[in-house]
C-alpha angles and dihedrals in degrees: 000000000000099000092178090065089063093052100039095165091058125085119244096252092057093040093057100033100125093213101042129090117206116223109221104170134022137194117246090263091058099255118132119273100171138359146167103256120234110275094240089055092048090052093046093052094046089052088052092049095055097204115202128198110278096020115146107226135197117199120195109207115032097206112169094335091250095114091048088052090055092046090053090052091051097047093039100229130077090210091061092066124082118181123184135189133172094222116078092204089058094048091046092053092045091051092050092049094047093048091049088053092052097258102127102145098060118117107241108182130190109212148089108315091204087069094052119206106285096178090072098038148152099069128198091201132028122185127177120204090184119071113248124197090198134037101233118229090233090064092055091051093052097054125107117223112282090013117161119230126193117192135169086225122190127215134151091006099303134090131224133182100236124190114207136183115214107228135153091353093305135099109231117193124220100169132040118180134170116257145146127217144168107273120258108246106235140154092231098053106155105186108106127199136189138161120255097189130069093242089051093228096119114061137184122220121199142155121263093241089064111092098221120157107213092186092067092040095056108112093013092138089063090060122093114298128226123183127194129187128216103201085232111128133190134190118249092258096038117109122242100176090106088079089062093045091050091051092054087063099039107034127042090199096071120116140140133281117202112202121176118238110260096037110147111258089223087068101036131347111182124175092247125035110233099019137029136158115259139180122220129196120167109301093352136086137181130188138191115263138166142208132205118259116191119199128162112311096340134073119212134177124230116219119227142145136243119210133193131191134029094314095032096109093048091049091050092050090049090050089055092048090053090046091054091047090052092047093061091075101003109201096342087094119055129172123270107239124198122172119206131189114272094250094059108123120237090245090067095050121094097213150352114330137228103204121213130172099268102012146038119223120209118190123183126181129216111243100184 
């Protein structure tokens, strides 16, 4: 498919860079409203979706129309694809691009993606190219039995492209991959955010089911510091996000710390500028950090944690314990994720719950 025709204002190198997304629309404050996802992410999510000929597909987030074009190719009929976006400028551009590519029978809808498109339901496949915090009830109701659903779902401050199968009233995941997407605009957004420094540059992000008191956390980075090291090392290009994913299954205190690039390490020195996993308990906080370890011809980085506040040292040590547990198998082991309707009683759930508006997430981690 000619990707460059869907991003005509972008040069060819950028249009076909496998690792680069192309921003196509922005909010008035400059943040991204819509984009053409990086090709490697598009391919990953389509692999997760497993489209078969004849499948009826709902896409949440029309973008440039390129993904809908690929979906039409996979299912074999333009009329089998429905794509929806809340922004009329986005859907107008998607319609123009699709028509120029010869796809004139696709259903391009302007509306609230959280409501789905019930007039064309049920759907065999549902894919979101905007990142939801919640799984709206309307989506559940528009799925055919055994439908596959691929969502860049957010929980505990991070996002993962999760592939589910809809079975027996539940969404059962069989693939969980790292990703990052523009947020789905929705009335029931449940990711909260607040500054923890006086200049408001460093912010904490957490889920609304987490009982954090940001009043007592304000200024926590000015409290005594304690750093612990795990003896676990990674190469410069080796992923470490599995530590965060593990913590979302094993520790209800995990959240995200956003630290601007250029922040002085003496104040805060997370492993990743802009976003890092953190643990919060009362007036205390700890976050993942790293230090350079030179040895022979290679440079590696040791993972550790820095804590602040009365429980900071304990939180940092716990971070290191979880890092060592993750390191035993690295990313060979991932959590099992099953999503249940919001009215499912605790007695029918197999483990601790992350509660969202219309769903209840249960993550369990292999310990063998």
